[in-house]
N, C-alpha and C positions, 0 to 999 in steps of 0.2 A: 406400301408399308401397311402391315396389319394393324388394326386398331389396338389389339392387345399389346403389340410392341410399342406403339406410340404412347399408350397409357402407362406402360411400365417406365418408359423414359421420363414422362412427366412426373411420375411418382418419385423417381430418384431425385429429380431436381427439386420437387416440392418438399421432399423430406429435409433437405438442407435448410430451406426457409423455415420450416416448422421448428427444427432444432435450434436455429439461431434465435427465432422468436421466443422460444421458451427460455433460453438463456438470458435474453435481454430484458425479460419481464420478471426475472426472479430477484431483482435487486432494485433499489431506488436510492436517490441521493440523500446524503446526510450532511448537514452543515455543522462543522466543528470549529469552535473559536480558539484562537491563540492570542498571545499578548500583542501580536502584530497584525491582527485582523481575523477574518473568518475564511475558512477553506471548505470546499465541497468535495466529498468523497462519494463516488457512485460506482456500483458494481463490485467487481472483485479487485482487491488490492493485495500486493505482496509486501510484507514487512521483513526487513533484515536488520538485525542488531549490528551496530557499528562500534560503539565505544561507551564506556562508563567510567566516571571518575568520582570517587566519593567514599566516605567511610560507612555508608549505610547500604545494607542489602535491600534491593528494590524489586518491585514487580511492575511491569508495564502492560497496559491493556486498553481495551475500548469499553466504555460503559454503554449499555447496562450490564454486559455479561462477561466477555472472555478476557482472561489473562493471556497475553501473547508471549511474553518472555519473563522468566524469573531468574534473578541474579543469584548465582550460587557461590561466587567469589568476588570480593571487591578489589582484588589485586588488579591494578591498572594494566590493560584497558578494560578489565571486567570480564567475567565469564558467565554466560547465561545458558539456560535450558529452555527450549531446544536451541541447539547451536546452528541449525539451518534456518532458512527463510520460512515464514509461515504466511498463509493466505487467509483473508477474511472477506466475506461478502456483506456489504453494507445493505441494510434493510430500510434505512431512512429514519429509524428510531434513535440512532446514536447521536449524542450531543457532546460527548467528551472523549478525549484520551485521558488516561489517568496514570499516575505513578504513586504507588504506595511504598513508603520507606519505613524500615524497621529501625527503631532506636529505643534507648532505655525509657524514654518518657511517653512512648505510645507509638501509634502507626499513622502519622499524618498522611492524608491522601491529597495529592496535588491534582487538580482537575484542569483540563486545558482551557475551559471557558472562564476560569476565575483566576485572579491574580494571587489569591491566597486561600488557604483552607485551615480551619481550626485557628491556632495561634501562630502557625508557621508560614512564612512567605515561600512562594514557589510559583513557577509559571512555565508555560511552553512557548517555544518560538518555532515557526515553520517557515522554511525557505527553499527556494529553487536555485539560488545562486548565492555566492559569498557576499555579493553586494547588498543582499537583503538583510544582512545583519550588521548593526552599527558597532563595529569593533572599536572604533576610535571616535573621539569627538563628544563622547557622553561619559561623564564621570561615574555613572551608575553601572557601566559595563566594564568588565575586566578586559583590558587591551592586551594582556600578556598571557603566555602559556598556551596550552592546547585548548583554545576556545572553540566554541561551536562552529565558527566560520572556517576553521581549519579543515573541517570535514565536508563542508557543503560543496565547494567547487569540484572536488574529485568524484563526488557521489551523486549529485543531483543532475543526472543526465537522462536523456530519453524520457523527459517529462516527469522524472522522479522528484520527490520532495524529501527534505531532510528535516526530521523533527527532533528538536533539542529541548532538554528539560533542565531548568534550574531548580535544584532541590531546596530543602528547608533551610539551608545555610544562607544567611542574609548578607554575608560579607562581600559577595560578588554577584554578577549576573553573567556568568560565562556560558551557561546553558550546555555544559559538557557533562553533566552528571548522569545523563542517559541519552544516547543519541541513536535514532532509528532512521533507516531509509525506507521510504514508502513509494511504491511504484504501481500504477494502475496496470492490471493485466488485461490486454486487449481481448475483446470478444472475438472468437474465431471467425475468420473471414468466410464469406459465402462462396468464394472462388472454388474451394475444393468440391463443393456440391455441384457447381456448374461444370467443372472439369469432368466430374464423374458422369454427369448426364451427357456431356459432349463425347466422351469416350464411348459411351453406350451406343449413341446414334452413329458415331463414326465406325464402330466395329460392324454395325448392321450394314452400312453403306459399302464397306470393304467386302463383306461377304457377298453382297449382291453383285459387285463387280466381278468377283471370282467366279460366281455361278454363271454369269453371262459369258465370261471368257472361256469357260470349260464347255459351254453348251454348243 
């Protein structure tokens, strides 16, 4: 085998390592609090709007910067823009999800790491299964209707989390006022790069066999 051929093959394989390395180092972990504990988000996450119930138009996002979804209609189950899933790469500086609600008295902002903001109560709940949410047995939680738990079991699959928000209304804690599915996007596997390098070396070996057979 010529040295140049071997070197090219190594370059093909190495390029996959470099590509993956650059992806894996472009993000870092952020710990975000919810009323039921702290949760770590690292790398790229995909967020999908599931449902909203309430009389306020709201926006959902991640502090310190981006708004991910803006509600354009409060008709149940709510309509948001964008209507498709969105992705976000965590840098490690994030501390909160937020929900800003519009109402006649102002725009209270509910932060995930706090139980309330301004004078309005509100909080986040994050779950990976329906059993993570205390639907019954606690008088402070609303056991009826379309509660947050109704959405968790069907949507928290493949490592996904479901994020529910209880808005500024203090009469219940159903956490159905804005519901988001969050799923980590896997870093591309290194297998394709190895397969490409293998195909390169394999084609060279096959060519040598053909050359010998025809000689």
